N, C-alpha and C positions, 0 to 999 in steps of 0.2 A: 115254427122257427124259420126266419127269413133265409132265402137262398137254398131251401131244402124241400124235398118231397118227404112227407111224414106219413108213417103208417103206425097205427096202434095195434099191438099184438097181445095175445094172452100168453102166459107162460107155456101153455101146451102147444102154441103155434110157433114158438121161438126156434126149436130144433128143426122144424119143417122149413122155416124161412132160411135157416143156415144151409140146409141141404140144397134148397133151390138156388141159393147163391153159388154154391160150389158147382152145381150143374151148369149154371150160366157161364162160369169161368172156363170150364173145359180143363183139359190136361195141361196146357201150356200157360203159365202165368203171364199176364201182361203187366204193365206198370200200374194198372188201375184195377178197379173192381174189387177192392178189399176193404175190410174194416179199418177205420182210423183210430177210434177210441170208444170207450164205454164208460159211463159214470152214473153215479146216483144223485138224485135231486129230490129235495123235499117238496111235497105237494101242499096245497092250501088246507087240505083236510088233515094234515099231520102224517099222512102216509108217505112212502118213498117210491119214486119212480126211477127205473133204470133206462138210460137213453144210450142207444148205439148209433154211431155216426159212420156212414159208409160212403166211400168214394165210388161214383158210378162211371168215371171216365172223364177225359178231357172235355171241357166246356159243357159238362152235364152238371145239374144241381146235385148236391149231396143228398143222400137218402138217410132218413132218420127212422129208427124203430124205437117206439116207446112202449115199455112193458112194466106193469105193476106186479111186483113179486107176490106170490101166494104164501102168506105166512112168513114173510122175509126170506123166501126160498125161490130160486130160479134154477133151471137146468144150466149147467156149464156149457159154454161153447168152445172152451179151450182145446178140446180134442179135435174139433172141426176147423176152428179158426185160431191157430196157436197164438197169434199176437195178442189175443184177448186175455191170455193167462195172467199177466201182471195186472191188468185193469180189474179183473175179477178178484184177485187177491187183495188189491188195494181197497175195493169196496167191502170185502170181508173184514179187513182190519179196522177201517175207519167208520163203517156204517153198520156193521154187525150183520150183513147179509150172508146167506149161505148159498153156494153154488154146487148143486148136486152133480157128482161125477167129475169134479175138478181133478185133473191128473197130478196136481201138486198143491194141495190145500194147506201149505205151510205159511207161516207169517212172512210178510214182505216189508211193509212200512213199520209196523210195530214188531220189534224183535221178540224172539223167544224170551219168555219170562215177564213180558209186559201184560197187564190185565186187559182182558177183552170185554168185560162187562162192567159198566155200560160201555157201548161203543163210543169213541171220542166225539164223532160228529153226527151221531144219529139224532140228537136233539139240539143241534146247533153248536156253535163254538163259543166258549167262554174264555177269553184271554186272561181273566183274573182267577181262573180255577186253580186250586192247589196242585202241586206236582203229584204225579201218580206213583204209587209204590212200584218198585222195579227190582226183580231178582234176576240178574243176568244168567242166561243159560247158553250152552253152546248151540250153534246153528244146526238146524235139521238138514242133513245132507245124505245122499245115497251112501250105503256102505261100500267102501273100497278097501278090500282086504287082500293081504299077501305079505309074505315075509320080507320082501324087498321094497315094499311101498313106504314112502316117507310122506309125512303130513306137515305142511308149512302154512301156518296162519300169518299173513303179512298185513299189518295195520291193526286198528284204524289210524293210529298216529304214524305218519310216514315222513320221510325226509323232505327237505326243500319246502315249497309253499303249496304243495298239492293238497287237495281237499280230503276230508276224512272218509275212509272206506276200508273195509277189511276184505282181503282176498285169500281164500283158502285153496291151497294147491295140494293135490295128491300126485306124487310123481315117483318115477324110478330113474335114477341117474339124472339125465337132463330132460327125459320125456314126461310130459304132463298127461296124466290119465284122466283127471277130473279137476274142474275149476269152478269155484263157487264165489261169486261176488256178493258181498253183504253191504248194501248201501243204507241210506236213510238214517245215518247216525245224527244228522242235523236237520231232520225234517222240520220245517217251520210253519206248517199249516197255512201256506200262503193262499191257497184257494179259499179257505175258510175266512181269512182276514179281509177278503173283499166284501164280505157280508155286511150290509148296512152302510157301505161307503157311497158318497156321491160320485158321479161319473169322473170328475176331474181328479179327485183323490185316488180313484181306481187306476188312472193312468200312471200316477206317481208310483203306486204300489207295483203295477205291472213292470215298470222299468227296473225294479229291484228283485224280481224273481230270479233272474240270472244276469248278473251285471254285464257280462260280455255280450249279451244279446239284448241290451236295453231298448234299442230302437225297434227291433223286431217284435218284442213283447208288447211294447206300447202301441205299435201299429196294428197287430192282430187284435188286441183288446179294443182299440178305438174303432176299428172296422166292425167288430161284433156289436158294439153299442150303436153305431150308426145304422147298422142293419135293423136292429130292434126298434130304433126310434124313427126310421125313415129319413135320416139325415144323409147328406152327401157333401163331402169336403169339396171346397172350391178347386178349380183346375190347377191353380198355382200351388196350392197345398199338396195336391196329389203328385205333381211333378217333384216337389221338394221332398216328399216322402220317399220317392224312388231314389233320389240322390243320397238321402240319409241311410237308407237300407243298404245301398251298395258300398258306401264308405265303411259301414260296419262290417260287411262281408270282406272287404279288402283287408282291414287290420286283423280280423280273425284268421283269415287264410295265411297271411304273412307270419303271424304268431305260430300257427300250426306248422308251417315249414321250418321255422327256426327250432321249435321243440322237437320235431321229427329228426332234424339234423343232430340235435343233442344226443338222441338215443342211438344214433349210428356213429357216435364219437366224432362227428364232423364239426369241430369247434368253430371254424371260420363261418361255416354255413349257419350255425346257431346264432352267432353274433350278428351276422348281416341280416338274417331274417328278423331278429328282434329290433335291430336298428331301423329297418324299413317299416316295421310295425309302429315304432315310435314316431317316425316321420308322418305316417298317416294320422296317428292320434293327435299330433300337433296341428295338422290341417283341420281336423275335427274341432279342436279347441278354438282356433282362430275363426272358424266358420260359425260355430254355434255357442261357444263359451263352455263347452263340455267335451272332454276327451272321449267320453263314452256316449255322446249325442243324447244326453238326457235333458228333460225339461222342455221339450218342443212338441212332440206329438201328443195330441189329446183328441177325444171325440169331437168331431166337427171340423178338424183340420189341424192347425198348429197354434200354439200359444202366441207366437210372434213370428214376424217375417224373418227371412234369412237373406243376407246380401251375398249373391253368388259371384260378384266381381273378384277376380283373382283366383278363383278355384281352378279354372282350367290351367292357368300358368303354374299353380302349385303342383298339380298333378303331372304336368309336363316335366317339371323339375325332377321328379322321381321315376317317371315312366321308364326311361332307359336303364336306370339302376335296377329296377324291378325285373326288367327283361333279361338283363345280364345275369342277375341272381338266379332266375329260373333256368337259364341255359347252363350256368355253372353246375347247378344241382344235377341236371340231367346228363352232364358230361363227367361226373365224378364216379368212377367205377366202384370204389369202396362203399359209397353210399347206396348205389343201385344194387350192389350185390346183397346187401342186408335187407332190402325192400322186396326184391323179386321173389315170388313164391311164398312170402311170409304172410300168415293169417288169411288164407284163402276163404272167401265167403261165396258159396255157391248161389247161383241166381234163384233157385227154388227156395233155398233156406232164407235168403234175403226177403223174398216175397212173403213166405209163410209166417216168418217171425216179425215182420213189420219194420224192416230197415227203411231208413229215409235219408234224404239229402245226398251228399257225396258218397255215402256208404252204399246206398242202393244203386246210384248211377255208376259206381265203380264195379258193380256186379251185373251190369248190362240191363238195368231197369230204367227206361227212359221216362222219367217223371220229374216235373218241376212246376210248382204251383204258380210261379210267375208267368209261365207260358200256358199251362193247362187250365188254370182258373184265374185269369188276370185280375189284379187288384191295383190300387193306387192308379198309376198311368202306365203300367207295363205293356198294355196293348198298343201303346203309341211308339214303342222303341223296338228296334231289331236286335236280337241276340241269339246265340246258339246255346244249346244245352249240351255240355260235354258228357259223353258216356264212354265207359271203358268196359271191355268184356272180361278182364283178367280176374277181378275180385280179390286181388292181393293188396299188400301195403303200397306197392308201386302204383297200381291202378288208382287207389284212393288219393295218392299224391298227385298223379297226373290230372285227375278231375279238378282238384283244387287249383292247380296251376293254371289250367285253362279258364277256370271261373274268374281268376284274378284278371286275366286279359279281358274277359267279357265284361267284368264290372267296370273297368276303366273305360271301355267303349260305351257302356250304358250311361255312365255319368256324363260323358262328353255329349252324347246325343241329347240327354235330358236338359243339360244346361242351355243348349241351343233352342229348345222348344219351350222353355219356361218364360212366360210373359208376365208383366206386372198385373197385380190384382189382389183381391182380399185373400186371406189365408185361414179364416175361421168363419163358419156359417152354421148356425143352429136352427135353420128353418127346415120344416118337413118338406122334402123334395119328392119322396116316394111314400107309398102306403106303409104306415108303421105296422109292425107285426102285431096281430091281435092279442097274442099272449105275452107280448113284451119280451121276446126272446130273439137272439141274434147269434150268428156264427161268423167269425172272422178268421182269416188265415193269412200266413206269410211263409214264403220260402226263406227261412233264416239260414245263417251260415252253416248250421249243422243239420238242416233238414226242415221238413214240414212242421209248422207251429200253428196250432189251432186254439182259438178261444171260443167257448160257448158261454153266453151271458144270459141270465134270467133276471128281469127287473122286478122291482116291487110293484104293487098294484097301482100306486100313484105315479109310477115311472120316473121317479126322481133319484132312486137309490138302487144299489145292486142287491139282489137276493141270493144268487148263486153264480159263481164263475168257475168254469172247468178249463184247465189248461192241458192240452196235449203237447208236451215238450219233446223235441226231437231226441234229446239225450235219454229220456225215459224209454223211448223205443229202441235206440241203438245200444243202450246198456243191456237190454234183453237179448239182442242179437249177438253181441260181442263174444260170450262164452262159446258159441259154436265155432269160432275161429281159434280158440285157445286149446281146447282138448285135442290131443294127438299132435300138438306142436311141442316146442321145447322151451326150457327156461331161458335160454340165452336170447330168444327172439321175443319174449313176452313184452318187454318195455317198448320195443319197436312197434309191435302189433297194437298195443294200447294207444300209443301216440298216433298211430295211423288212423285210428277211429276219431280222434279229436273230441273226446267225450267231456261233458260237463257234469260233475257230480251235483252241483247246486241245482242244475236244471232238472235232474231226476228227483232229487230230494224235495224240492219245492217247499 
């Protein structure tokens, strides 16, 4: 796999490799040196291989472990590397693998009551297959017993326009004892739908995995294909990709601040945040024809050129309004009072459980793929990575506020550096990966987004695509901030994470 150091391990060597990794990390977690994802991939001989992707640190290639299960069985690494817990459960549900010693071998993607045999993706994906029989059962959760303990299942149908999920609370009075999120009500088998698609169609599909991160998904996918094929997007296309990615970050963070204001009952803050979000989306529409920046990024560069004239003036027109908005939020005591100390996420927990993006940076983990593993043309621009030590809702808000300022500065720098030229090139510029595999990554608005692509033998179509979505990681982390908190702060805490259910459900 391009951009990676690859090692083939036997199932017996897997636990030893995990122990060695923990020894190398030492006692104090850094922002690097941890697993990023694990996934199953079909082999040419019909067998299944499990691939683990590990970050080795800034400006270091990713490390890949490839392991063939012994009789569909592997030792679980979830007790040693907790963030792999959900990835192993995902493979158990969808590929029928068994991970011995898993601390929580309960259903994840396929809910209780759904058939497990045959595994849905073990022999490929058939979109025309009939619906599976389903007998709904209550979720498997730890026993929480006591005469005063109340149980509240909330969802999956919720008010407003929020996505479908069920949250199970066990609480006494206002204190939450245990919290169990149940996602994947609308799992769409997006990864499986890439199978057999040509590269250009794959970019269209990637844009629709999570609509609010369309540009980020398309960019990570395109870079993975380019790595596998040995392509390299032209300089103008790489600069334009930076601009598109930062415009997407801008409107996402402004929406986040508006929604967070809503949960603290700051109605003016809610309205102004969503108005500024709308202003940025209108800039997107005038620049690209799409409010969500769709239809541009594709393997090899961009589908068409973009006229940047007027973009700097459009941003100047809202820059002062954005700055005033951020200052007003930080000077509103009632807002700050609800954020401070709410939903604390300890640094060690953030590292162990795989937090990413603003969530990990608000817990004092200094990691950003734009700086640490530069892509597009981020190595050509200067920017700071905001980090906060508090780990609470206020820290998560501060990180995003500063990222808004940095995004505006990045866009202005990039406009000045973008020169005329071609925007699409499908020539082999580097050695293609001998196995037709590539890894692409983007620091999306919600965190690190990775795409691993495996191409067909003739290298014209996609055979397997794996998506490491930031919300999949952060939903796993979120419950650690809910337990031992209180019901009155729950909505604020959830909003402070800025989670996407569609991103997790995929």
